[in-house]
N, C-alpha and C positions, 0 to 999 in steps of 0.2 A: 680821887674825887674830892673836890673842895666845894664848899658852899659859901658864897659871898653875899653880903647885903650891899646893893648898889644904890648910890645917891646920884641920880642922873643930873640934877640941878647943880650940885657941887663938883661933879666929876670925880667922885671918890668911890672906893670899894673897901669893905671891911670883911675880913675872914670871920665867919660865924660858926662853921662846923667842918669837920673832916669825917664824913659819914662812913667811909670804908677804909679800915686799916687792918689788913690781914694779920699783921704781927701783934696788934693789941687785942683784936677781937677773938683770936684763937681759932680761926677756921682757915683751911687751905684755899688757895685760889681755885675757882672753878674752871674747867676746860673752856677755852675760848675767851676768857676775860683777862688773861695776864699776858703782857704787862700793862694792859689798858685798864681804864676805870670807866664804869658806865656813866655816860654823860647825857643820855636822852631820857627825859621824863615822860611817863605815861600815867595820866590821872584816870582812874576808873573806880566806881563804887566807893568813893570817899577815901581811896588809898592812892599812894604815890609809889609807882614802880620805876626803877631805873634800869636801863639797858644800854648796850653798845649800839651805835648806828653809824656814825660818820667815821669811826676808826677801824671799821671792819665788821666782824660779826655778821649780822643779818644782811648787810650791804653786799657781802661777797658770797651769799648762799652758804654760809658756814654756820657753826653753832655758836651760841652765846648764852651767858647767864642772865637771869632776871633777878633783880634785887628789890626787896620791899623796904621802903624808907619809913622810919618811925619818927614822927614829928616831935614826940616828947623827949626822946633821947638824942635826936638828931644823928642817928646811926642807920645803916642799912645792912640787911642780912640777905644772903642768897636764898631764894625760894624755889627756883626751878632752872632747868636748862633746856633750851629750845633750838631748833634749826634743822638743817639737812644733815643726813648721815652719808654724805657723798664719799667720805674717806673709807667708809665701811662697805661700800658697794663693790 
């Protein structure tokens, strides 16, 4: 996952953060999110959550991780895992 600041008038983009880096942050990838990175933002109750959508996950009735984005540190951490347990049925 990469975060860019876009300048639509100049047609430029600048990298401002890499919110999720398993190797640096010290947590294992959650089931359903690897090798993908969450790209779909969900804003609720003043918080920003990230999840998979277009790359699979919930789109395919599968499971996916939900990540909480921290505006101050510009990092995200896994907070839960949701979806269907169709493989376990």
